[in-house]
PDB file of N, CA, C and O in Angstrom:
ATOM      1  N   UNK A   1      68.348  24.129  97.258  1.00  0.00           N
ATOM      2  CA  UNK A   1      67.523  23.579  98.123  1.00  0.00           C
ATOM      3  C   UNK A   1      66.421  23.649  97.828  1.00  0.00           C
ATOM      4  O   UNK A   1      66.160  24.743  97.328  1.00  0.00           O
ATOM      5  N   UNK A   2      65.237  22.691  97.924  1.00  0.00           N
ATOM      6  CA  UNK A   2      63.884  22.824  97.895  1.00  0.00           C
ATOM      7  C   UNK A   2      63.207  23.023  99.203  1.00  0.00           C
ATOM      8  O   UNK A   2      62.886  21.969  99.751  1.00  0.00           O
ATOM      9  N   UNK A   3      62.946  23.993  99.763  1.00  0.00           N
ATOM     10  CA  UNK A   3      62.354  24.467 100.881  1.00  0.00           C
ATOM     11  C   UNK A   3      61.122  23.742 100.995  1.00  0.00           C
ATOM     12  O   UNK A   3      60.717  23.302 102.072  1.00  0.00           O
ATOM     13  N   UNK A   4      60.420  23.587  99.724  1.00  0.00           N
ATOM     14  CA  UNK A   4      58.969  23.143  99.614  1.00  0.00           C
ATOM     15  C   UNK A   4      58.855  21.828 100.234  1.00  0.00           C
ATOM     16  O   UNK A   4      57.805  21.508 100.792  1.00  0.00           O
ATOM     17  N   UNK A   5      59.886  21.021 100.177  1.00  0.00           N
ATOM     18  CA  UNK A   5      59.912  19.748 100.453  1.00  0.00           C
ATOM     19  C   UNK A   5      59.925  19.686 101.903  1.00  0.00           C
ATOM     20  O   UNK A   5      59.001  19.049 102.409  1.00  0.00           O
ATOM     21  N   UNK A   6      60.940  20.314 102.820  1.00  0.00           N
ATOM     22  CA  UNK A   6      60.845  20.416 104.059  1.00  0.00           C
ATOM     23  C   UNK A   6      59.604  20.942 104.758  1.00  0.00           C
ATOM     24  O   UNK A   6      59.318  20.524 105.880  1.00  0.00           O
ATOM     25  N   UNK A   7      58.879  21.820 104.153  1.00  0.00           N
ATOM     26  CA  UNK A   7      57.576  22.512 104.540  1.00  0.00           C
ATOM     27  C   UNK A   7      56.371  21.388 104.449  1.00  0.00           C
ATOM     28  O   UNK A   7      55.515  21.212 105.316  1.00  0.00           O
ATOM     29  N   UNK A   8      56.509  20.590 103.074  1.00  0.00           N
ATOM     30  CA  UNK A   8      55.394  19.761 103.119  1.00  0.00           C
ATOM     31  C   UNK A   8      55.615  18.344 103.919  1.00  0.00           C
ATOM     32  O   UNK A   8      54.694  17.560 104.147  1.00  0.00           O
ATOM     33  N   UNK A   9      56.966  18.141 104.304  1.00  0.00           N
ATOM     34  CA  UNK A   9      57.254  17.052 105.021  1.00  0.00           C
ATOM     35  C   UNK A   9      56.638  17.266 106.505  1.00  0.00           C
ATOM     36  O   UNK A   9      56.238  16.298 107.151  1.00  0.00           O
ATOM     37  N   UNK A  10      56.583  18.625 107.021  1.00  0.00           N
ATOM     38  CA  UNK A  10      56.186  18.898 108.300  1.00  0.00           C
ATOM     39  C   UNK A  10      54.612  18.563 108.263  1.00  0.00           C
ATOM     40  O   UNK A  10      54.052  17.965 109.182  1.00  0.00           O
ATOM     41  N   UNK A  11      54.024  18.970 107.211  1.00  0.00           N
ATOM     42  CA  UNK A  11      52.608  18.724 107.315  1.00  0.00           C
ATOM     43  C   UNK A  11      52.045  17.449 107.234  1.00  0.00           C
ATOM     44  O   UNK A  11      51.031  17.124 107.851  1.00  0.00           O
ATOM     45  N   UNK A  12      52.773  16.611 106.377  1.00  0.00           N
ATOM     46  CA  UNK A  12      52.547  15.308 106.265  1.00  0.00           C
ATOM     47  C   UNK A  12      53.194  14.536 107.005  1.00  0.00           C
ATOM     48  O   UNK A  12      53.216  13.383 106.573  1.00  0.00           O
ATOM     49  N   UNK A  13      53.782  14.716 108.037  1.00  0.00           N
ATOM     50  CA  UNK A  13      54.736  14.215 109.002  1.00  0.00           C
ATOM     51  C   UNK A  13      54.259  12.694 109.349  1.00  0.00           C
ATOM     52  O   UNK A  13      53.079  12.450 109.601  1.00  0.00           O
ATOM     53  N   UNK A  14      55.209  11.756 109.343  1.00  0.00           N
ATOM     54  CA  UNK A  14      54.565  10.686 109.989  1.00  0.00           C
ATOM     55  C   UNK A  14      54.941  10.281 111.471  1.00  0.00           C
ATOM     56  O   UNK A  14      54.804   9.182 112.010  1.00  0.00           O
ATOM     57  N   UNK A  15      55.442  11.435 111.977  1.00  0.00           N
ATOM     58  CA  UNK A  15      55.674  11.136 113.190  1.00  0.00           C
ATOM     59  C   UNK A  15      54.133  10.943 114.219  1.00  0.00           C
ATOM     60  O   UNK A  15      53.085  11.564 114.040  1.00  0.00           O
ATOM     61  N   UNK A  16      54.405   9.907 115.288  1.00  0.00           N
ATOM     62  CA  UNK A  16      53.028   9.512 115.497  1.00  0.00           C
ATOM     63  C   UNK A  16      52.081  10.619 116.331  1.00  0.00           C
ATOM     64  O   UNK A  16      50.856  10.541 116.417  1.00  0.00           O
ATOM     65  N   UNK A  17      52.945  11.706 116.947  1.00  0.00           N
ATOM     66  CA  UNK A  17      52.449  12.489 117.753  1.00  0.00           C
ATOM     67  C   UNK A  17      52.372  13.766 117.097  1.00  0.00           C
ATOM     68  O   UNK A  17      52.269  14.769 117.804  1.00  0.00           O
ATOM     69  N   UNK A  18      52.410  13.875 115.802  1.00  0.00           N
ATOM     70  CA  UNK A  18      52.707  15.037 114.966  1.00  0.00           C
ATOM     71  C   UNK A  18      51.233  16.090 115.320  1.00  0.00           C
ATOM     72  O   UNK A  18      51.413  17.302 115.436  1.00  0.00           O
ATOM     73  N   UNK A  19      50.177  15.651 115.432  1.00  0.00           N
ATOM     74  CA  UNK A  19      49.123  16.350 115.823  1.00  0.00           C
ATOM     75  C   UNK A  19      49.021  17.054 117.047  1.00  0.00           C
ATOM     76  O   UNK A  19      48.194  17.946 117.238  1.00  0.00           O
ATOM     77  N   UNK A  20      49.970  16.608 117.998  1.00  0.00           N
ATOM     78  CA  UNK A  20      50.003  17.001 119.417  1.00  0.00           C
ATOM     79  C   UNK A  20      51.231  17.949 119.417  1.00  0.00           C
ATOM     80  O   UNK A  20      51.186  19.088 119.884  1.00  0.00           O
ATOM     81  N   UNK A  21      52.360  17.375 118.841  1.00  0.00           N
ATOM     82  CA  UNK A  21      53.561  18.016 119.168  1.00  0.00           C
ATOM     83  C   UNK A  21      53.936  18.436 117.611  1.00  0.00           C
ATOM     84  O   UNK A  21      54.419  17.601 116.846  1.00  0.00           O
ATOM     85  N   UNK A  22      53.654  19.907 117.176  1.00  0.00           N
ATOM     86  CA  UNK A  22      53.952  20.308 115.932  1.00  0.00           C
ATOM     87  C   UNK A  22      55.278  20.983 116.064  1.00  0.00           C
ATOM     88  O   UNK A  22      55.692  21.226 117.198  1.00  0.00           O
ATOM     89  N   UNK A  23      55.930  21.285 115.099  1.00  0.00           N
ATOM     90  CA  UNK A  23      57.228  22.010 115.026  1.00  0.00           C
ATOM     91  C   UNK A  23      56.973  23.447 115.648  1.00  0.00           C
ATOM     92  O   UNK A  23      57.699  23.887 116.539  1.00  0.00           O
ATOM     93  N   UNK A  24      55.956  24.114 115.154  1.00  0.00           N
ATOM     94  CA  UNK A  24      55.612  25.528 115.730  1.00  0.00           C
ATOM     95  C   UNK A  24      55.295  25.493 116.958  1.00  0.00           C
ATOM     96  O   UNK A  24      55.864  26.265 117.730  1.00  0.00           O
ATOM     97  N   UNK A  25      54.323  24.600 117.420  1.00  0.00           N
ATOM     98  CA  UNK A  25      53.784  24.600 118.832  1.00  0.00           C
ATOM     99  C   UNK A  25      55.171  24.598 119.797  1.00  0.00           C
ATOM    100  O   UNK A  25      55.458  25.472 120.615  1.00  0.00           O
ATOM    101  N   UNK A  26      55.874  23.515 119.520  1.00  0.00           N
ATOM    102  CA  UNK A  26      57.276  23.257 120.274  1.00  0.00           C
ATOM    103  C   UNK A  26      58.165  24.461 120.305  1.00  0.00           C
ATOM    104  O   UNK A  26      58.784  24.843 121.298  1.00  0.00           O
ATOM    105  N   UNK A  27      58.169  25.026 119.114  1.00  0.00           N
ATOM    106  CA  UNK A  27      59.041  26.396 119.213  1.00  0.00           C
ATOM    107  C   UNK A  27      58.305  27.350 120.111  1.00  0.00           C
ATOM    108  O   UNK A  27      58.929  27.830 121.058  1.00  0.00           O
ATOM    109  N   UNK A  28      57.237  27.628 119.949  1.00  0.00           N
ATOM    110  CA  UNK A  28      56.562  28.615 120.535  1.00  0.00           C
ATOM    111  C   UNK A  28      56.440  28.476 122.144  1.00  0.00           C
ATOM    112  O   UNK A  28      56.525  29.387 122.968  1.00  0.00           O
ATOM    113  N   UNK A  29      56.203  27.005 122.388  1.00  0.00           N
ATOM    114  CA  UNK A  29      55.998  26.698 124.051  1.00  0.00           C
ATOM    115  C   UNK A  29      57.617  26.775 124.813  1.00  0.00           C
ATOM    116  O   UNK A  29      57.807  27.099 125.985  1.00  0.00           O
ATOM    117  N   UNK A  30      58.673  26.393 123.827  1.00  0.00           N
ATOM    118  CA  UNK A  30      59.796  26.384 124.785  1.00  0.00           C
ATOM    119  C   UNK A  30      60.705  27.392 124.493  1.00  0.00           C
ATOM    120  O   UNK A  30      61.774  27.547 125.083  1.00  0.00           O
ATOM    121  N   UNK A  31      60.194  28.223 123.392  1.00  0.00           N
ATOM    122  CA  UNK A  31      61.029  29.569 123.104  1.00  0.00           C
ATOM    123  C   UNK A  31      62.187  29.224 122.149  1.00  0.00           C
ATOM    124  O   UNK A  31      63.061  30.081 122.024  1.00  0.00           O
ATOM    125  N   UNK A  32      62.304  28.035 121.439  1.00  0.00           N
ATOM    126  CA  UNK A  32      63.592  27.870 120.699  1.00  0.00           C
ATOM    127  C   UNK A  32      62.809  28.173 119.238  1.00  0.00           C
ATOM    128  O   UNK A  32      61.608  28.345 119.034  1.00  0.00           O
ATOM    129  N   UNK A  33      63.888  28.174 118.345  1.00  0.00           N
ATOM    130  CA  UNK A  33      63.564  28.627 117.011  1.00  0.00           C
ATOM    131  C   UNK A  33      62.942  27.355 116.336  1.00  0.00           C
ATOM    132  O   UNK A  33      63.161  26.190 116.670  1.00  0.00           O
ATOM    133  N   UNK A  34      62.085  27.811 115.274  1.00  0.00           N
ATOM    134  CA  UNK A  34      61.420  26.776 114.413  1.00  0.00           C
ATOM    135  C   UNK A  34      62.192  25.654 113.794  1.00  0.00           C
ATOM    136  O   UNK A  34      61.800  24.496 113.653  1.00  0.00           O
ATOM    137  N   UNK A  35      63.442  26.202 113.416  1.00  0.00           N
ATOM    138  CA  UNK A  35      64.583  25.411 112.944  1.00  0.00           C
ATOM    139  C   UNK A  35      64.949  24.302 114.047  1.00  0.00           C
ATOM    140  O   UNK A  35      64.942  23.080 113.898  1.00  0.00           O
ATOM    141  N   UNK A  36      65.248  24.994 115.113  1.00  0.00           N
ATOM    142  CA  UNK A  36      65.994  24.094 116.047  1.00  0.00           C
ATOM    143  C   UNK A  36      64.643  23.096 116.617  1.00  0.00           C
ATOM    144  O   UNK A  36      64.885  21.951 116.997  1.00  0.00           O
ATOM    145  N   UNK A  37      63.547  23.517 116.632  1.00  0.00           N
ATOM    146  CA  UNK A  37      62.409  22.592 116.982  1.00  0.00           C
ATOM    147  C   UNK A  37      62.294  21.332 116.051  1.00  0.00           C
ATOM    148  O   UNK A  37      62.193  20.164 116.427  1.00  0.00           O
ATOM    149  N   UNK A  38      62.336  21.880 114.548  1.00  0.00           N
ATOM    150  CA  UNK A  38      62.165  20.850 113.314  1.00  0.00           C
ATOM    151  C   UNK A  38      63.470  19.680 113.648  1.00  0.00           C
ATOM    152  O   UNK A  38      63.304  18.463 113.579  1.00  0.00           O
ATOM    153  N   UNK A  39      64.733  20.333 114.007  1.00  0.00           N
ATOM    154  CA  UNK A  39      65.729  19.272 114.097  1.00  0.00           C
ATOM    155  C   UNK A  39      65.525  18.417 115.316  1.00  0.00           C
ATOM    156  O   UNK A  39      65.830  17.227 115.231  1.00  0.00           O
ATOM    157  N   UNK A  40      65.086  18.850 116.338  1.00  0.00           N
ATOM    158  CA  UNK A  40      64.552  17.927 117.689  1.00  0.00           C
ATOM    159  C   UNK A  40      63.645  16.915 117.231  1.00  0.00           C
ATOM    160  O   UNK A  40      63.857  15.754 117.578  1.00  0.00           O
ATOM    161  N   UNK A  41      62.662  17.190 116.499  1.00  0.00           N
ATOM    162  CA  UNK A  41      61.467  16.357 116.280  1.00  0.00           C
ATOM    163  C   UNK A  41      62.007  15.453 115.165  1.00  0.00           C
ATOM    164  O   UNK A  41      61.711  14.259 115.181  1.00  0.00           O
ATOM    165  N   UNK A  42      62.711  15.914 114.288  1.00  0.00           N
ATOM    166  CA  UNK A  42      63.500  14.997 113.300  1.00  0.00           C
ATOM    167  C   UNK A  42      64.547  13.665 114.162  1.00  0.00           C
ATOM    168  O   UNK A  42      64.590  12.453 113.950  1.00  0.00           O
ATOM    169  N   UNK A  43      65.144  14.353 114.963  1.00  0.00           N
ATOM    170  CA  UNK A  43      66.144  13.732 115.667  1.00  0.00           C
ATOM    171  C   UNK A  43      65.461  12.527 116.763  1.00  0.00           C
ATOM    172  O   UNK A  43      65.881  11.388 116.969  1.00  0.00           O
ATOM    173  N   UNK A  44      64.514  13.078 117.242  1.00  0.00           N
ATOM    174  CA  UNK A  44      64.012  12.311 118.431  1.00  0.00           C
ATOM    175  C   UNK A  44      62.716  11.645 118.220  1.00  0.00           C
ATOM    176  O   UNK A  44      62.337  10.914 119.136  1.00  0.00           O
ATOM    177  N   UNK A  45      61.978  11.762 117.197  1.00  0.00           N
ATOM    178  CA  UNK A  45      60.885  11.332 116.578  1.00  0.00           C
ATOM    179  C   UNK A  45      59.727  11.775 117.661  1.00  0.00           C
ATOM    180  O   UNK A  45      59.434  12.943 117.921  1.00  0.00           O
ATOM    181  N   UNK A  46      59.163  10.670 118.204  1.00  0.00           N
ATOM    182  CA  UNK A  46      57.956  10.867 119.049  1.00  0.00           C
ATOM    183  C   UNK A  46      58.002  10.792 120.471  1.00  0.00           C
ATOM    184  O   UNK A  46      56.998  10.634 121.165  1.00  0.00           O
ATOM    185  N   UNK A  47      59.199  10.908 120.920  1.00  0.00           N
ATOM    186  CA  UNK A  47      59.539  10.784 122.477  1.00  0.00           C
ATOM    187  C   UNK A  47      59.644  12.311 122.747  1.00  0.00           C
ATOM    188  O   UNK A  47      60.597  13.081 122.631  1.00  0.00           O
ATOM    189  N   UNK A  48      58.306  12.510 123.162  1.00  0.00           N
ATOM    190  CA  UNK A  48      57.859  13.885 123.508  1.00  0.00           C
ATOM    191  C   UNK A  48      58.944  14.351 124.870  1.00  0.00           C
ATOM    192  O   UNK A  48      59.618  15.378 124.802  1.00  0.00           O
ATOM    193  N   UNK A  49      58.974  13.537 125.933  1.00  0.00           N
ATOM    194  CA  UNK A  49      59.850  14.124 126.958  1.00  0.00           C
ATOM    195  C   UNK A  49      61.232  14.275 126.609  1.00  0.00           C
ATOM    196  O   UNK A  49      61.936  15.052 127.255  1.00  0.00           O
ATOM    197  N   UNK A  50      61.650  13.669 125.737  1.00  0.00           N
ATOM    198  CA  UNK A  50      63.064  13.848 125.239  1.00  0.00           C
ATOM    199  C   UNK A  50      63.161  15.079 124.579  1.00  0.00           C
ATOM    200  O   UNK A  50      64.118  15.846 124.681  1.00  0.00           O
ATOM    201  N   UNK A  51      61.940  15.298 123.753  1.00  0.00           N
ATOM    202  CA  UNK A  51      62.189  16.379 122.939  1.00  0.00           C
ATOM    203  C   UNK A  51      61.849  17.835 123.525  1.00  0.00           C
ATOM    204  O   UNK A  51      62.142  18.885 122.953  1.00  0.00           O
ATOM    205  N   UNK A  52      61.165  17.730 124.792  1.00  0.00           N
ATOM    206  CA  UNK A  52      60.864  18.707 125.673  1.00  0.00           C
ATOM    207  C   UNK A  52      62.151  19.137 126.408  1.00  0.00           C
ATOM    208  O   UNK A  52      62.548  20.301 126.462  1.00  0.00           O
ATOM    209  N   UNK A  53      62.828  17.953 127.032  1.00  0.00           N
ATOM    210  CA  UNK A  53      64.303  18.322 127.688  1.00  0.00           C
ATOM    211  C   UNK A  53      64.997  18.711 126.622  1.00  0.00           C
ATOM    212  O   UNK A  53      65.623  19.723 126.934  1.00  0.00           O
ATOM    213  N   UNK A  54      65.211  18.384 125.432  1.00  0.00           N
ATOM    214  CA  UNK A  54      66.433  18.859 124.691  1.00  0.00           C
ATOM    215  C   UNK A  54      66.022  20.376 124.464  1.00  0.00           C
ATOM    216  O   UNK A  54      66.844  21.265 124.687  1.00  0.00           O
ATOM    217  N   UNK A  55      64.754  20.656 124.021  1.00  0.00           N
ATOM    218  CA  UNK A  55      64.356  22.145 123.828  1.00  0.00           C
ATOM    219  C   UNK A  55      64.638  23.146 125.041  1.00  0.00           C
ATOM    220  O   UNK A  55      64.928  24.331 124.878  1.00  0.00           O
ATOM    221  N   UNK A  56      64.522  22.551 126.205  1.00  0.00           N
ATOM    222  CA  UNK A  56      64.846  23.474 127.374  1.00  0.00           C
ATOM    223  C   UNK A  56      66.205  23.322 127.508  1.00  0.00           C
ATOM    224  O   UNK A  56      66.708  24.340 127.985  1.00  0.00           O
ATOM    225  N   UNK A  57      66.971  22.473 127.280  1.00  0.00           N
ATOM    226  CA  UNK A  57      68.554  22.369 127.322  1.00  0.00           C
ATOM    227  C   UNK A  57      68.845  23.579 126.184  1.00  0.00           C
ATOM    228  O   UNK A  57      69.472  24.581 126.528  1.00  0.00           O
ATOM    229  N   UNK A  58      68.407  23.439 124.973  1.00  0.00           N
ATOM    230  CA  UNK A  58      68.758  24.545 124.025  1.00  0.00           C
ATOM    231  C   UNK A  58      68.489  26.024 124.472  1.00  0.00           C
ATOM    232  O   UNK A  58      69.282  26.957 124.343  1.00  0.00           O
ATOM    233  N   UNK A  59      67.391  26.071 124.950  1.00  0.00           N
ATOM    234  CA  UNK A  59      66.767  27.495 125.364  1.00  0.00           C
ATOM    235  C   UNK A  59      67.877  27.864 126.610  1.00  0.00           C
ATOM    236  O   UNK A  59      68.494  28.928 126.560  1.00  0.00           O
ATOM    237  N   UNK A  60      68.060  27.007 127.609  1.00  0.00           N
ATOM    238  CA  UNK A  60      69.290  27.398 128.452  1.00  0.00           C
ATOM    239  C   UNK A  60      70.301  27.728 127.905  1.00  0.00           C
ATOM    240  O   UNK A  60      70.721  28.829 128.258  1.00  0.00           O
ATOM    241  N   UNK A  61      70.991  27.098 127.016  1.00  0.00           N
ATOM    242  CA  UNK A  61      72.285  27.355 126.366  1.00  0.00           C
ATOM    243  C   UNK A  61      72.227  28.679 125.684  1.00  0.00           C
ATOM    244  O   UNK A  61      73.283  29.295 125.536  1.00  0.00           O
ATOM    245  N   UNK A  62      70.973  29.241 125.202  1.00  0.00           N
ATOM    246  CA  UNK A  62      70.870  30.530 124.516  1.00  0.00           C
ATOM    247  C   UNK A  62      70.967  31.717 125.456  1.00  0.00           C
ATOM    248  O   UNK A  62      71.614  32.756 125.323  1.00  0.00           O
ATOM    249  N   UNK A  63      69.984  31.223 126.670  1.00  0.00           N
ATOM    250  CA  UNK A  63      70.291  32.333 127.571  1.00  0.00           C
ATOM    251  C   UNK A  63      71.676  32.652 127.930  1.00  0.00           C
ATOM    252  O   UNK A  63      72.208  33.749 127.759  1.00  0.00           O
ATOM    253  N   UNK A  64      72.243  31.561 128.463  1.00  0.00           N
ATOM    254  CA  UNK A  64      73.714  31.727 129.059  1.00  0.00           C
ATOM    255  C   UNK A  64      74.674  32.506 128.021  1.00  0.00           C
ATOM    256  O   UNK A  64      75.494  33.353 128.375  1.00  0.00           O
ATOM    257  N   UNK A  65      74.449  32.090 126.665  1.00  0.00           N
ATOM    258  CA  UNK A  65      75.253  32.800 125.583  1.00  0.00           C
ATOM    259  C   UNK A  65      75.050  34.048 125.479  1.00  0.00           C
ATOM    260  O   UNK A  65      76.039  34.689 125.124  1.00  0.00           O
ATOM    261  N   UNK A  66      73.776  34.827 125.731  1.00  0.00           N
ATOM    262  CA  UNK A  66      73.733  36.160 125.539  1.00  0.00           C
ATOM    263  C   UNK A  66      74.426  37.288 126.570  1.00  0.00           C
ATOM    264  O   UNK A  66      74.339  38.490 126.318  1.00  0.00           O
TER     265      UNK A  66
END
């Protein structure tokens, strides 16, 4: 696999709100992993409310699982 491709796609993301909602910022703010944050943004695009909700759901599941 070419990790560089995924990294560069994060930087030059065509998601409209990428400047506001970066993978790293989402991960830090919601407490999920960067990988999970990337998946949510890839899947949900620029629907910030849906991304935040999904991140909270993920975080909740993690806490329950521990």
